[in-house]
C-alpha positions as CSV (number, residue, x, y, z in Angstrom):
1,M,45.2,137.3,140.0
2,K,45.3,139.8,142.8
3,I,44.8,138.2,146.1
4,K,43.4,140.9,148.9
5,I,44.9,140.7,151.9
6,A,42.9,141.9,154.8
7,H,44.1,145.3,155.6
8,P,43.3,145.3,159.2
9,E,45.2,143.4,160.9
10,L,48.3,144.2,158.4
11,L,48.0,148.1,159.2
12,A,47.6,147.2,163.1
13,E,50.9,145.7,162.4
14,I,52.4,148.1,161.1
15,E,51.4,150.6,163.1
16,A,52.0,149.4,166.8
17,V,55.6,148.4,165.0
18,C,56.1,152.1,164.0
19,A,54.7,153.3,167.8
20,E,57.5,150.8,169.4
21,I,60.1,152.0,167.6
22,E,58.9,155.3,167.3
23,M,59.2,155.9,163.6
24,S,56.7,157.9,161.5
25,V,54.4,155.3,158.4
26,S,55.9,157.1,156.1
27,E,59.7,156.1,157.0
28,F,58.1,152.5,157.3
29,G,56.5,152.3,154.4
30,L,59.8,154.2,152.0
31,L,62.3,152.1,154.0
32,A,60.2,148.6,154.1
33,L,58.8,149.2,150.2
34,R,60.5,152.6,148.6
35,D,56.8,154.1,148.9
36,P,56.3,156.6,151.8
37,A,52.3,156.4,151.1
38,Y,52.3,153.6,151.0
39,V,50.8,152.8,154.9
40,N,48.3,155.8,154.4
41,N,47.1,154.3,150.7
42,L,46.8,151.3,153.1
43,R,44.4,152.9,154.9
44,R,42.3,153.9,152.2
45,G,42.0,151.2,150.7
46,R,45.2,149.6,148.9
47,E,45.4,146.8,147.6
48,C,47.9,144.1,149.3
49,K,49.7,141.5,147.0
50,M,51.0,138.7,148.3
51,R,54.8,139.5,147.3
52,T,54.0,143.2,149.3
53,L,53.0,141.4,152.3
54,R,56.2,138.9,152.3
55,R,58.1,142.3,151.8
56,V,57.1,144.2,154.9
57,K,56.5,140.6,156.9
58,A,60.3,140.5,156.4
59,F,61.2,144.6,157.2
60,M,59.2,144.2,160.3
61,A,61.1,140.8,160.9
62,K,64.8,143.2,160.6
63,L,63.3,146.2,162.8
64,E,62.4,143.6,165.3
65,K,66.1,141.7,165.1
66,M,68.1,144.7,164.3
67,G,66.2,145.9,167.4
68,R,65.8,149.4,165.0
69,S,68.1,150.4,163.0
70,A,67.4,149.7,159.6
């Protein structure tokens, strides 16, 4: 069973991180999930499973901890 995650909040968080560290959303998706189209697909309604959400959140925490260098 797939659990959908509210995308507006996740997208806003990803976009804020990308803007803050001057990273493209394609680079974010590539580094976080090996999927450069991830963020654009989210914008188009792609589902986000809990496992994927955990990976994205972990990547954002890593970026925050490292200051940018991922």
